[in-house]
PDBQT receptor file of N, H, CA, C and O in Angstrom, charges set to zero:
ATOM      1  N   MET A   1      -1.481 -13.262  -7.928  1.00  0.00    +0.000 N 
ATOM      2  CA  MET A   1      -2.845 -12.922  -7.573  1.00  0.00    +0.000 C 
ATOM      3  C   MET A   1      -3.279 -11.746  -8.437  1.00  0.00    +0.000 C 
ATOM      4  O   MET A   1      -2.538 -10.776  -8.596  1.00  0.00    +0.000 OA
ATOM      5  N   GLY A   2      -4.448 -11.834  -8.977  1.00  0.00    +0.000 N 
ATOM      6  H   GLY A   2      -5.050 -12.622  -8.848  1.00  0.00    +0.000 HD
ATOM      7  CA  GLY A   2      -4.971 -10.759  -9.795  1.00  0.00    +0.000 C 
ATOM      8  C   GLY A   2      -5.492  -9.601  -8.956  1.00  0.00    +0.000 C 
ATOM      9  O   GLY A   2      -5.730  -9.741  -7.757  1.00  0.00    +0.000 OA
ATOM     10  N   VAL A   3      -5.661  -8.483  -9.593  1.00  0.00    +0.000 N 
ATOM     11  H   VAL A   3      -5.468  -8.370 -10.567  1.00  0.00    +0.000 HD
ATOM     12  CA  VAL A   3      -6.111  -7.268  -8.906  1.00  0.00    +0.000 C 
ATOM     13  C   VAL A   3      -7.487  -7.458  -8.286  1.00  0.00    +0.000 C 
ATOM     14  O   VAL A   3      -7.697  -7.090  -7.130  1.00  0.00    +0.000 OA
ATOM     15  N   TYR A   4      -8.409  -8.017  -9.020  1.00  0.00    +0.000 N 
ATOM     16  H   TYR A   4      -8.238  -8.317  -9.959  1.00  0.00    +0.000 HD
ATOM     17  CA  TYR A   4      -9.764  -8.180  -8.490  1.00  0.00    +0.000 C 
ATOM     18  C   TYR A   4      -9.796  -9.174  -7.331  1.00  0.00    +0.000 C 
ATOM     19  O   TYR A   4     -10.562  -9.003  -6.383  1.00  0.00    +0.000 OA
ATOM     20  N   THR A   5      -8.969 -10.207  -7.408  1.00  0.00    +0.000 N 
ATOM     21  H   THR A   5      -8.346 -10.346  -8.179  1.00  0.00    +0.000 HD
ATOM     22  CA  THR A   5      -8.873 -11.162  -6.304  1.00  0.00    +0.000 C 
ATOM     23  C   THR A   5      -8.297 -10.480  -5.077  1.00  0.00    +0.000 C 
ATOM     24  O   THR A   5      -8.792 -10.679  -3.968  1.00  0.00    +0.000 OA
ATOM     25  N   LEU A   6      -7.253  -9.675  -5.262  1.00  0.00    +0.000 N 
ATOM     26  H   LEU A   6      -6.851  -9.513  -6.164  1.00  0.00    +0.000 HD
ATOM     27  CA  LEU A   6      -6.650  -8.926  -4.163  1.00  0.00    +0.000 C 
ATOM     28  C   LEU A   6      -7.687  -8.016  -3.510  1.00  0.00    +0.000 C 
ATOM     29  O   LEU A   6      -7.832  -8.011  -2.287  1.00  0.00    +0.000 OA
ATOM     30  N   CYS A   7      -8.397  -7.258  -4.317  1.00  0.00    +0.000 N 
ATOM     31  H   CYS A   7      -8.279  -7.263  -5.310  1.00  0.00    +0.000 HD
ATOM     32  CA  CYS A   7      -9.407  -6.336  -3.781  1.00  0.00    +0.000 C 
ATOM     33  C   CYS A   7     -10.489  -7.093  -3.022  1.00  0.00    +0.000 C 
ATOM     34  O   CYS A   7     -10.933  -6.656  -1.961  1.00  0.00    +0.000 OA
ATOM     35  N   ASN A   8     -10.905  -8.218  -3.565  1.00  0.00    +0.000 N 
ATOM     36  H   ASN A   8     -10.544  -8.573  -4.427  1.00  0.00    +0.000 HD
ATOM     37  CA  ASN A   8     -11.941  -9.015  -2.916  1.00  0.00    +0.000 C 
ATOM     38  C   ASN A   8     -11.450  -9.579  -1.589  1.00  0.00    +0.000 C 
ATOM     39  O   ASN A   8     -12.154  -9.488  -0.583  1.00  0.00    +0.000 OA
ATOM     40  N   LYS A   9     -10.245 -10.163  -1.573  1.00  0.00    +0.000 N 
ATOM     41  H   LYS A   9      -9.674 -10.237  -2.390  1.00  0.00    +0.000 HD
ATOM     42  CA  LYS A   9      -9.715 -10.744  -0.339  1.00  0.00    +0.000 C 
ATOM     43  C   LYS A   9      -9.420  -9.680   0.708  1.00  0.00    +0.000 C 
ATOM     44  O   LYS A   9      -9.601  -9.923   1.901  1.00  0.00    +0.000 OA
ATOM     45  N   ALA A  10      -8.969  -8.508   0.283  1.00  0.00    +0.000 N 
ATOM     46  H   ALA A  10      -8.821  -8.311  -0.687  1.00  0.00    +0.000 HD
ATOM     47  CA  ALA A  10      -8.643  -7.427   1.208  1.00  0.00    +0.000 C 
ATOM     48  C   ALA A  10      -9.862  -6.593   1.570  1.00  0.00    +0.000 C 
ATOM     49  O   ALA A  10      -9.791  -5.726   2.441  1.00  0.00    +0.000 OA
ATOM     50  N   ALA A  11     -10.972  -6.850   0.907  1.00  0.00    +0.000 N 
ATOM     51  H   ALA A  11     -11.030  -7.554   0.199  1.00  0.00    +0.000 HD
ATOM     52  CA  ALA A  11     -12.219  -6.106   1.137  1.00  0.00    +0.000 C 
ATOM     53  C   ALA A  11     -12.024  -4.606   0.919  1.00  0.00    +0.000 C 
ATOM     54  O   ALA A  11     -12.494  -3.784   1.705  1.00  0.00    +0.000 OA
ATOM     55  N   ILE A  12     -11.321  -4.268  -0.164  1.00  0.00    +0.000 N 
ATOM     56  H   ILE A  12     -10.939  -4.936  -0.803  1.00  0.00    +0.000 HD
ATOM     57  CA  ILE A  12     -11.199  -2.866  -0.564  1.00  0.00    +0.000 C 
ATOM     58  C   ILE A  12     -11.780  -2.738  -1.964  1.00  0.00    +0.000 C 
ATOM     59  O   ILE A  12     -11.826  -3.706  -2.722  1.00  0.00    +0.000 OA
ATOM     60  N   SER A  13     -12.213  -1.555  -2.291  1.00  0.00    +0.000 N 
ATOM     61  H   SER A  13     -12.175  -0.768  -1.675  1.00  0.00    +0.000 HD
ATOM     62  CA  SER A  13     -12.797  -1.354  -3.614  1.00  0.00    +0.000 C 
ATOM     63  C   SER A  13     -11.694  -1.266  -4.663  1.00  0.00    +0.000 C 
ATOM     64  O   SER A  13     -10.553  -0.912  -4.365  1.00  0.00    +0.000 OA
ATOM     65  N   TYR A  14     -12.059  -1.592  -5.878  1.00  0.00    +0.000 N 
ATOM     66  H   TYR A  14     -12.985  -1.880  -6.120  1.00  0.00    +0.000 HD
ATOM     67  CA  TYR A  14     -11.109  -1.469  -6.973  1.00  0.00    +0.000 C 
ATOM     68  C   TYR A  14     -10.682  -0.018  -7.129  1.00  0.00    +0.000 C 
ATOM     69  O   TYR A  14      -9.531   0.251  -7.471  1.00  0.00    +0.000 OA
ATOM     70  N   GLU A  15     -11.584   0.916  -6.885  1.00  0.00    +0.000 N 
ATOM     71  H   GLU A  15     -12.519   0.698  -6.607  1.00  0.00    +0.000 HD
ATOM     72  CA  GLU A  15     -11.265   2.345  -6.990  1.00  0.00    +0.000 C 
ATOM     73  C   GLU A  15     -10.207   2.748  -5.964  1.00  0.00    +0.000 C 
ATOM     74  O   GLU A  15      -9.312   3.535  -6.273  1.00  0.00    +0.000 OA
ATOM     75  N   THR A  16     -10.305   2.216  -4.749  1.00  0.00    +0.000 N 
ATOM     76  H   THR A  16     -11.032   1.578  -4.498  1.00  0.00    +0.000 HD
ATOM     77  CA  THR A  16      -9.282   2.486  -3.732  1.00  0.00    +0.000 C 
ATOM     78  C   THR A  16      -7.938   1.947  -4.185  1.00  0.00    +0.000 C 
ATOM     79  O   THR A  16      -6.921   2.635  -4.098  1.00  0.00    +0.000 OA
ATOM     80  N   TYR A  17      -7.939   0.713  -4.669  1.00  0.00    +0.000 N 
ATOM     81  H   TYR A  17      -8.766   0.154  -4.740  1.00  0.00    +0.000 HD
ATOM     82  CA  TYR A  17      -6.701   0.110  -5.176  1.00  0.00    +0.000 C 
ATOM     83  C   TYR A  17      -6.106   0.964  -6.289  1.00  0.00    +0.000 C 
ATOM     84  O   TYR A  17      -4.909   1.252  -6.286  1.00  0.00    +0.000 OA
ATOM     85  N   ARG A  18      -6.932   1.361  -7.224  1.00  0.00    +0.000 N 
ATOM     86  H   ARG A  18      -7.904   1.127  -7.226  1.00  0.00    +0.000 HD
ATOM     87  CA  ARG A  18      -6.451   2.133  -8.383  1.00  0.00    +0.000 C 
ATOM     88  C   ARG A  18      -5.907   3.496  -7.947  1.00  0.00    +0.000 C 
ATOM     89  O   ARG A  18      -4.913   3.970  -8.498  1.00  0.00    +0.000 OA
ATOM     90  N   SER A  19      -6.543   4.120  -6.974  1.00  0.00    +0.000 N 
ATOM     91  H   SER A  19      -7.350   3.735  -6.526  1.00  0.00    +0.000 HD
ATOM     92  CA  SER A  19      -6.058   5.408  -6.469  1.00  0.00    +0.000 C 
ATOM     93  C   SER A  19      -4.677   5.267  -5.835  1.00  0.00    +0.000 C 
ATOM     94  O   SER A  19      -3.808   6.119  -6.025  1.00  0.00    +0.000 OA
ATOM     95  N   ILE A  20      -4.483   4.195  -5.086  1.00  0.00    +0.000 N 
ATOM     96  H   ILE A  20      -5.189   3.503  -4.932  1.00  0.00    +0.000 HD
ATOM     97  CA  ILE A  20      -3.176   3.944  -4.469  1.00  0.00    +0.000 C 
ATOM     98  C   ILE A  20      -2.145   3.637  -5.548  1.00  0.00    +0.000 C 
ATOM     99  O   ILE A  20      -1.042   4.183  -5.543  1.00  0.00    +0.000 OA
ATOM    100  N   ARG A  21      -2.509   2.779  -6.451  1.00  0.00    +0.000 N 
ATOM    101  H   ARG A  21      -3.405   2.336  -6.456  1.00  0.00    +0.000 HD
ATOM    102  CA  ARG A  21      -1.584   2.337  -7.504  1.00  0.00    +0.000 C 
ATOM    103  C   ARG A  21      -1.141   3.492  -8.408  1.00  0.00    +0.000 C 
ATOM    104  O   ARG A  21       0.019   3.558  -8.817  1.00  0.00    +0.000 OA
ATOM    105  N   LYS A  22      -2.065   4.393  -8.713  1.00  0.00    +0.000 N 
ATOM    106  H   LYS A  22      -3.007   4.339  -8.380  1.00  0.00    +0.000 HD
ATOM    107  CA  LYS A  22      -1.747   5.507  -9.608  1.00  0.00    +0.000 C 
ATOM    108  C   LYS A  22      -1.229   6.723  -8.840  1.00  0.00    +0.000 C 
ATOM    109  O   LYS A  22      -1.070   7.806  -9.404  1.00  0.00    +0.000 OA
ATOM    110  N   ASN A  23      -0.966   6.526  -7.536  1.00  0.00    +0.000 N 
ATOM    111  H   ASN A  23      -1.095   5.646  -7.078  1.00  0.00    +0.000 HD
ATOM    112  CA  ASN A  23      -0.387   7.564  -6.690  1.00  0.00    +0.000 C 
ATOM    113  C   ASN A  23      -1.292   8.794  -6.555  1.00  0.00    +0.000 C 
ATOM    114  O   ASN A  23      -0.805   9.900  -6.318  1.00  0.00    +0.000 OA
ATOM    115  N   ARG A  24      -2.598   8.605  -6.703  1.00  0.00    +0.000 N 
ATOM    116  H   ARG A  24      -2.994   7.707  -6.894  1.00  0.00    +0.000 HD
ATOM    117  CA  ARG A  24      -3.545   9.703  -6.498  1.00  0.00    +0.000 C 
ATOM    118  C   ARG A  24      -3.941   9.799  -5.036  1.00  0.00    +0.000 C 
ATOM    119  O   ARG A  24      -4.388  10.848  -4.572  1.00  0.00    +0.000 OA
ATOM    120  N   ASN A  25      -3.777   8.707  -4.319  1.00  0.00    +0.000 N 
ATOM    121  H   ASN A  25      -3.415   7.854  -4.696  1.00  0.00    +0.000 HD
ATOM    122  CA  ASN A  25      -4.113   8.660  -2.902  1.00  0.00    +0.000 C 
ATOM    123  C   ASN A  25      -2.804   8.594  -2.122  1.00  0.00    +0.000 C 
ATOM    124  O   ASN A  25      -2.319   7.507  -1.808  1.00  0.00    +0.000 OA
ATOM    125  N   LYS A  26      -2.235   9.749  -1.813  1.00  0.00    +0.000 N 
ATOM    126  H   LYS A  26      -2.629  10.632  -2.068  1.00  0.00    +0.000 HD
ATOM    127  CA  LYS A  26      -0.926   9.789  -1.174  1.00  0.00    +0.000 C 
ATOM    128  C   LYS A  26      -0.992   9.521   0.323  1.00  0.00    +0.000 C 
ATOM    129  O   LYS A  26       0.037   9.235   0.934  1.00  0.00    +0.000 OA
ATOM    130  N   ASP A  27      -2.145   9.604   0.918  1.00  0.00    +0.000 N 
ATOM    131  H   ASP A  27      -2.982   9.837   0.421  1.00  0.00    +0.000 HD
ATOM    132  CA  ASP A  27      -2.296   9.420   2.358  1.00  0.00    +0.000 C 
ATOM    133  C   ASP A  27      -3.112   8.162   2.649  1.00  0.00    +0.000 C 
ATOM    134  O   ASP A  27      -4.244   8.242   3.125  1.00  0.00    +0.000 OA
ATOM    135  N   ILE A  28      -2.533   7.021   2.363  1.00  0.00    +0.000 N 
ATOM    136  H   ILE A  28      -1.613   6.956   1.976  1.00  0.00    +0.000 HD
ATOM    137  CA  ILE A  28      -3.206   5.749   2.597  1.00  0.00    +0.000 C 
ATOM    138  C   ILE A  28      -3.318   5.493   4.104  1.00  0.00    +0.000 C 
ATOM    139  O   ILE A  28      -2.379   5.755   4.854  1.00  0.00    +0.000 OA
ATOM    140  N   TYR A  29      -4.450   4.991   4.529  1.00  0.00    +0.000 N 
ATOM    141  H   TYR A  29      -5.213   4.778   3.919  1.00  0.00    +0.000 HD
ATOM    142  CA  TYR A  29      -4.635   4.654   5.936  1.00  0.00    +0.000 C 
ATOM    143  C   TYR A  29      -3.734   3.477   6.293  1.00  0.00    +0.000 C 
ATOM    144  O   TYR A  29      -3.555   2.559   5.494  1.00  0.00    +0.000 OA
ATOM    145  N   LEU A  30      -3.173   3.509   7.488  1.00  0.00    +0.000 N 
ATOM    146  H   LEU A  30      -3.318   4.255   8.138  1.00  0.00    +0.000 HD
ATOM    147  CA  LEU A  30      -2.326   2.418   7.954  1.00  0.00    +0.000 C 
ATOM    148  C   LEU A  30      -3.111   1.115   7.964  1.00  0.00    +0.000 C 
ATOM    149  O   LEU A  30      -2.574   0.063   7.616  1.00  0.00    +0.000 OA
ATOM    150  N   ARG A  31      -4.352   1.178   8.351  1.00  0.00    +0.000 N 
ATOM    151  H   ARG A  31      -4.788   2.033   8.633  1.00  0.00    +0.000 HD
ATOM    152  CA  ARG A  31      -5.206  -0.023   8.379  1.00  0.00    +0.000 C 
ATOM    153  C   ARG A  31      -5.300  -0.641   6.991  1.00  0.00    +0.000 C 
ATOM    154  O   ARG A  31      -5.196  -1.859   6.849  1.00  0.00    +0.000 OA
ATOM    155  N   THR A  32      -5.495   0.180   5.968  1.00  0.00    +0.000 N 
ATOM    156  H   THR A  32      -5.579   1.170   6.083  1.00  0.00    +0.000 HD
ATOM    157  CA  THR A  32      -5.589  -0.319   4.591  1.00  0.00    +0.000 C 
ATOM    158  C   THR A  32      -4.279  -0.961   4.173  1.00  0.00    +0.000 C 
ATOM    159  O   THR A  32      -4.275  -2.032   3.566  1.00  0.00    +0.000 OA
ATOM    160  N   LEU A  33      -3.165  -0.313   4.495  1.00  0.00    +0.000 N 
ATOM    161  H   LEU A  33      -3.168   0.557   4.988  1.00  0.00    +0.000 HD
ATOM    162  CA  LEU A  33      -1.854  -0.869   4.166  1.00  0.00    +0.000 C 
ATOM    163  C   LEU A  33      -1.663  -2.216   4.843  1.00  0.00    +0.000 C 
ATOM    164  O   LEU A  33      -1.232  -3.174   4.200  1.00  0.00    +0.000 OA
ATOM    165  N   LEU A  34      -1.977  -2.306   6.125  1.00  0.00    +0.000 N 
ATOM    166  H   LEU A  34      -2.327  -1.528   6.647  1.00  0.00    +0.000 HD
ATOM    167  CA  LEU A  34      -1.799  -3.564   6.846  1.00  0.00    +0.000 C 
ATOM    168  C   LEU A  34      -2.697  -4.672   6.296  1.00  0.00    +0.000 C 
ATOM    169  O   LEU A  34      -2.282  -5.830   6.237  1.00  0.00    +0.000 OA
ATOM    170  N   ILE A  35      -3.902  -4.335   5.900  1.00  0.00    +0.000 N 
ATOM    171  H   ILE A  35      -4.238  -3.394   5.948  1.00  0.00    +0.000 HD
ATOM    172  CA  ILE A  35      -4.803  -5.331   5.295  1.00  0.00    +0.000 C 
ATOM    173  C   ILE A  35      -4.221  -5.827   3.976  1.00  0.00    +0.000 C 
ATOM    174  O   ILE A  35      -4.226  -7.029   3.707  1.00  0.00    +0.000 OA
ATOM    175  N   LEU A  36      -3.720  -4.909   3.152  1.00  0.00    +0.000 N 
ATOM    176  H   LEU A  36      -3.716  -3.933   3.370  1.00  0.00    +0.000 HD
ATOM    177  CA  LEU A  36      -3.121  -5.307   1.878  1.00  0.00    +0.000 C 
ATOM    178  C   LEU A  36      -1.885  -6.176   2.100  1.00  0.00    +0.000 C 
ATOM    179  O   LEU A  36      -1.700  -7.179   1.411  1.00  0.00    +0.000 OA
ATOM    180  N   LEU A  37      -1.049  -5.801   3.048  1.00  0.00    +0.000 N 
ATOM    181  H   LEU A  37      -1.199  -4.987   3.608  1.00  0.00    +0.000 HD
ATOM    182  CA  LEU A  37       0.147  -6.597   3.336  1.00  0.00    +0.000 C 
ATOM    183  C   LEU A  37      -0.226  -7.998   3.806  1.00  0.00    +0.000 C 
ATOM    184  O   LEU A  37       0.366  -8.983   3.364  1.00  0.00    +0.000 OA
ATOM    185  N   LYS A  38      -1.201  -8.088   4.697  1.00  0.00    +0.000 N 
ATOM    186  H   LYS A  38      -1.682  -7.288   5.056  1.00  0.00    +0.000 HD
ATOM    187  CA  LYS A  38      -1.631  -9.404   5.183  1.00  0.00    +0.000 C 
ATOM    188  C   LYS A  38      -2.190 -10.247   4.040  1.00  0.00    +0.000 C 
ATOM    189  O   LYS A  38      -1.913 -11.444   3.953  1.00  0.00    +0.000 OA
ATOM    190  N   THR A  39      -2.961  -9.633   3.184  1.00  0.00    +0.000 N 
ATOM    191  H   THR A  39      -3.186  -8.662   3.255  1.00  0.00    +0.000 HD
ATOM    192  CA  THR A  39      -3.531 -10.343   2.040  1.00  0.00    +0.000 C 
ATOM    193  C   THR A  39      -2.438 -10.859   1.113  1.00  0.00    +0.000 C 
ATOM    194  O   THR A  39      -2.562 -11.939   0.535  1.00  0.00    +0.000 OA
ATOM    195  N   LEU A  40      -1.370 -10.086   0.975  1.00  0.00    +0.000 N 
ATOM    196  H   LEU A  40      -1.269  -9.209   1.445  1.00  0.00    +0.000 HD
ATOM    197  CA  LEU A  40      -0.257 -10.471   0.108  1.00  0.00    +0.000 C 
ATOM    198  C   LEU A  40       0.783 -11.324   0.834  1.00  0.00    +0.000 C 
ATOM    199  O   LEU A  40       1.794 -11.707   0.245  1.00  0.00    +0.000 OA
ATOM    200  N   ASP A  41       0.537 -11.619   2.109  1.00  0.00    +0.000 N 
ATOM    201  H   ASP A  41      -0.284 -11.308   2.587  1.00  0.00    +0.000 HD
ATOM    202  CA  ASP A  41       1.447 -12.417   2.934  1.00  0.00    +0.000 C 
ATOM    203  C   ASP A  41       2.832 -11.773   3.027  1.00  0.00    +0.000 C 
ATOM    204  O   ASP A  41       3.860 -12.439   2.903  1.00  0.00    +0.000 OA
ATOM    205  N   VAL A  42       2.824 -10.460   3.250  1.00  0.00    +0.000 N 
ATOM    206  H   VAL A  42       1.989  -9.919   3.351  1.00  0.00    +0.000 HD
ATOM    207  CA  VAL A  42       4.051  -9.682   3.427  1.00  0.00    +0.000 C 
ATOM    208  C   VAL A  42       3.978  -9.028   4.800  1.00  0.00    +0.000 C 
ATOM    209  O   VAL A  42       2.966  -8.422   5.149  1.00  0.00    +0.000 OA
ATOM    210  N   THR A  43       5.043  -9.148   5.572  1.00  0.00    +0.000 N 
ATOM    211  H   THR A  43       5.866  -9.640   5.288  1.00  0.00    +0.000 HD
ATOM    212  CA  THR A  43       5.042  -8.514   6.893  1.00  0.00    +0.000 C 
ATOM    213  C   THR A  43       5.361  -7.025   6.746  1.00  0.00    +0.000 C 
ATOM    214  O   THR A  43       6.005  -6.623   5.777  1.00  0.00    +0.000 OA
ATOM    215  N   PRO A  44       4.918  -6.212   7.695  1.00  0.00    +0.000 N 
ATOM    216  CA  PRO A  44       5.295  -4.798   7.652  1.00  0.00    +0.000 C 
ATOM    217  C   PRO A  44       6.816  -4.610   7.657  1.00  0.00    +0.000 C 
ATOM    218  O   PRO A  44       7.332  -3.707   6.998  1.00  0.00    +0.000 OA
ATOM    219  N   MET A  45       7.533  -5.465   8.403  1.00  0.00    +0.000 N 
ATOM    220  H   MET A  45       7.113  -6.198   8.938  1.00  0.00    +0.000 HD
ATOM    221  CA  MET A  45       8.988  -5.370   8.441  1.00  0.00    +0.000 C 
ATOM    222  C   MET A  45       9.584  -5.608   7.049  1.00  0.00    +0.000 C 
ATOM    223  O   MET A  45      10.489  -4.888   6.628  1.00  0.00    +0.000 OA
ATOM    224  N   GLU A  46       9.076  -6.611   6.343  1.00  0.00    +0.000 N 
ATOM    225  H   GLU A  46       8.341  -7.195   6.685  1.00  0.00    +0.000 HD
ATOM    226  CA  GLU A  46       9.555  -6.875   4.978  1.00  0.00    +0.000 C 
ATOM    227  C   GLU A  46       9.262  -5.681   4.068  1.00  0.00    +0.000 C 
ATOM    228  O   GLU A  46      10.111  -5.260   3.282  1.00  0.00    +0.000 OA
ATOM    229  N   PHE A  47       8.070  -5.158   4.188  1.00  0.00    +0.000 N 
ATOM    230  H   PHE A  47       7.381  -5.500   4.826  1.00  0.00    +0.000 HD
ATOM    231  CA  PHE A  47       7.654  -4.042   3.337  1.00  0.00    +0.000 C 
ATOM    232  C   PHE A  47       8.528  -2.812   3.554  1.00  0.00    +0.000 C 
ATOM    233  O   PHE A  47       9.028  -2.222   2.596  1.00  0.00    +0.000 OA
ATOM    234  N   PHE A  48       8.712  -2.428   4.823  1.00  0.00    +0.000 N 
ATOM    235  H   PHE A  48       8.306  -2.908   5.600  1.00  0.00    +0.000 HD
ATOM    236  CA  PHE A  48       9.443  -1.204   5.122  1.00  0.00    +0.000 C 
ATOM    237  C   PHE A  48      10.960  -1.369   5.053  1.00  0.00    +0.000 C 
ATOM    238  O   PHE A  48      11.688  -0.381   5.150  1.00  0.00    +0.000 OA
ATOM    239  N   SER A  49      11.449  -2.601   4.886  1.00  0.00    +0.000 N 
ATOM    240  H   SER A  49      10.857  -3.403   4.807  1.00  0.00    +0.000 HD
ATOM    241  CA  SER A  49      12.891  -2.793   4.732  1.00  0.00    +0.000 C 
ATOM    242  C   SER A  49      13.336  -2.550   3.294  1.00  0.00    +0.000 C 
ATOM    243  O   SER A  49      14.529  -2.600   2.996  1.00  0.00    +0.000 OA
ATOM    244  N   ASP A  50      12.389  -2.289   2.408  1.00  0.00    +0.000 N 
ATOM    245  H   ASP A  50      11.420  -2.248   2.650  1.00  0.00    +0.000 HD
ATOM    246  CA  ASP A  50      12.726  -2.006   1.011  1.00  0.00    +0.000 C 
ATOM    247  C   ASP A  50      13.577  -0.733   0.937  1.00  0.00    +0.000 C 
ATOM    248  O   ASP A  50      13.307   0.231   1.654  1.00  0.00    +0.000 OA
ATOM    249  N   PRO A  51      14.597  -0.721   0.080  1.00  0.00    +0.000 N 
ATOM    250  CA  PRO A  51      15.461   0.460  -0.047  1.00  0.00    +0.000 C 
ATOM    251  C   PRO A  51      14.724   1.751  -0.414  1.00  0.00    +0.000 C 
ATOM    252  O   PRO A  51      15.244   2.843  -0.183  1.00  0.00    +0.000 OA
ATOM    253  N   MET A  52      13.536   1.639  -0.974  1.00  0.00    +0.000 N 
ATOM    254  H   MET A  52      13.113   0.753  -1.161  1.00  0.00    +0.000 HD
ATOM    255  CA  MET A  52      12.798   2.855  -1.329  1.00  0.00    +0.000 C 
ATOM    256  C   MET A  52      12.435   3.691  -0.102  1.00  0.00    +0.000 C 
ATOM    257  O   MET A  52      12.082   4.864  -0.227  1.00  0.00    +0.000 OA
ATOM    258  N   PHE A  53      12.524   3.085   1.084  1.00  0.00    +0.000 N 
ATOM    259  H   PHE A  53      12.811   2.133   1.186  1.00  0.00    +0.000 HD
ATOM    260  CA  PHE A  53      12.197   3.800   2.312  1.00  0.00    +0.000 C 
ATOM    261  C   PHE A  53      13.426   4.405   2.988  1.00  0.00    +0.000 C 
ATOM    262  O   PHE A  53      13.340   4.844   4.134  1.00  0.00    +0.000 OA
ATOM    263  N   ASN A  54      14.558   4.436   2.302  1.00  0.00    +0.000 N 
ATOM    264  H   ASN A  54      14.628   4.079   1.370  1.00  0.00    +0.000 HD
ATOM    265  CA  ASN A  54      15.737   5.120   2.847  1.00  0.00    +0.000 C 
ATOM    266  C   ASN A  54      15.382   6.583   3.066  1.00  0.00    +0.000 C 
ATOM    267  O   ASN A  54      14.794   7.221   2.193  1.00  0.00    +0.000 OA
ATOM    268  N   ALA A  55      15.734   7.104   4.211  1.00  0.00    +0.000 N 
ATOM    269  H   ALA A  55      16.211   6.585   4.920  1.00  0.00    +0.000 HD
ATOM    270  CA  ALA A  55      15.372   8.472   4.576  1.00  0.00    +0.000 C 
ATOM    271  C   ALA A  55      15.824   9.492   3.536  1.00  0.00    +0.000 C 
ATOM    272  O   ALA A  55      15.136  10.487   3.307  1.00  0.00    +0.000 OA
ATOM    273  N   ASP A  56      16.962   9.258   2.910  1.00  0.00    +0.000 N 
ATOM    274  H   ASP A  56      17.521   8.450   3.096  1.00  0.00    +0.000 HD
ATOM    275  CA  ASP A  56      17.489  10.206   1.936  1.00  0.00    +0.000 C 
ATOM    276  C   ASP A  56      16.644  10.270   0.658  1.00  0.00    +0.000 C 
ATOM    277  O   ASP A  56      16.687  11.260  -0.073  1.00  0.00    +0.000 OA
ATOM    278  N   GLU A  57      15.884   9.215   0.399  1.00  0.00    +0.000 N 
ATOM    279  H   GLU A  57      15.849   8.411   0.993  1.00  0.00    +0.000 HD
ATOM    280  CA  GLU A  57      15.122   9.131  -0.845  1.00  0.00    +0.000 C 
ATOM    281  C   GLU A  57      13.641   9.445  -0.678  1.00  0.00    +0.000 C 
ATOM    282  O   GLU A  57      12.913   9.529  -1.667  1.00  0.00    +0.000 OA
ATOM    283  N   LEU A  58      13.197   9.614   0.534  1.00  0.00    +0.000 N 
ATOM    284  H   LEU A  58      13.789   9.545   1.338  1.00  0.00    +0.000 HD
ATOM    285  CA  LEU A  58      11.768   9.878   0.762  1.00  0.00    +0.000 C 
ATOM    286  C   LEU A  58      11.422  11.299   0.385  1.00  0.00    +0.000 C 
ATOM    287  O   LEU A  58      12.098  12.248   0.782  1.00  0.00    +0.000 OA
ATOM    288  N   ASP A  59      10.358  11.434  -0.388  1.00  0.00    +0.000 N 
ATOM    289  H   ASP A  59       9.808  10.664  -0.711  1.00  0.00    +0.000 HD
ATOM    290  CA  ASP A  59       9.861  12.745  -0.781  1.00  0.00    +0.000 C 
ATOM    291  C   ASP A  59       8.533  12.959  -0.055  1.00  0.00    +0.000 C 
ATOM    292  O   ASP A  59       7.485  12.494  -0.503  1.00  0.00    +0.000 OA
ATOM    293  N   ILE A  60       8.595  13.662   1.055  1.00  0.00    +0.000 N 
ATOM    294  H   ILE A  60       9.446  14.040   1.418  1.00  0.00    +0.000 HD
ATOM    295  CA  ILE A  60       7.412  13.853   1.899  1.00  0.00    +0.000 C 
ATOM    296  C   ILE A  60       6.940  15.294   1.802  1.00  0.00    +0.000 C 
ATOM    297  O   ILE A  60       7.713  16.234   1.984  1.00  0.00    +0.000 OA
ATOM    298  N   ASP A  61       5.658  15.445   1.513  1.00  0.00    +0.000 N 
ATOM    299  H   ASP A  61       5.030  14.681   1.366  1.00  0.00    +0.000 HD
ATOM    300  CA  ASP A  61       5.046  16.761   1.443  1.00  0.00    +0.000 C 
ATOM    301  C   ASP A  61       4.431  17.060   2.806  1.00  0.00    +0.000 C 
ATOM    302  O   ASP A  61       3.458  16.417   3.198  1.00  0.00    +0.000 OA
ATOM    303  N   PHE A  62       4.985  18.024   3.528  1.00  0.00    +0.000 N 
ATOM    304  H   PHE A  62       5.776  18.547   3.209  1.00  0.00    +0.000 HD
ATOM    305  CA  PHE A  62       4.541  18.334   4.884  1.00  0.00    +0.000 C 
ATOM    306  C   PHE A  62       3.459  19.415   4.927  1.00  0.00    +0.000 C 
ATOM    307  O   PHE A  62       3.288  20.070   5.955  1.00  0.00    +0.000 OA
ATOM    308  N   LYS A  63       2.747  19.605   3.857  1.00  0.00    +0.000 N 
ATOM    309  H   LYS A  63       2.885  19.073   3.022  1.00  0.00    +0.000 HD
ATOM    310  CA  LYS A  63       1.691  20.622   3.819  1.00  0.00    +0.000 C 
ATOM    311  C   LYS A  63       0.498  20.201   4.623  1.00  0.00    +0.000 C 
ATOM    312  O   LYS A  63      -0.485  20.938   4.701  1.00  0.00    +0.000 OA
TER     313      LYS A  63
């Protein structure tokens, strides 16, 4: 699926997508994430089971 098709199906702007993709938007809304996952036919369980979410590897800014 192309980027513009994804944005259109998920009803998000290309600018929102680009901000997330380029890591400029570090605080993505859960609603936006769930819409993107549904559009991509990925369950939240599948998404969060990725090894990148191992607690030891998460870099969280608590500011």
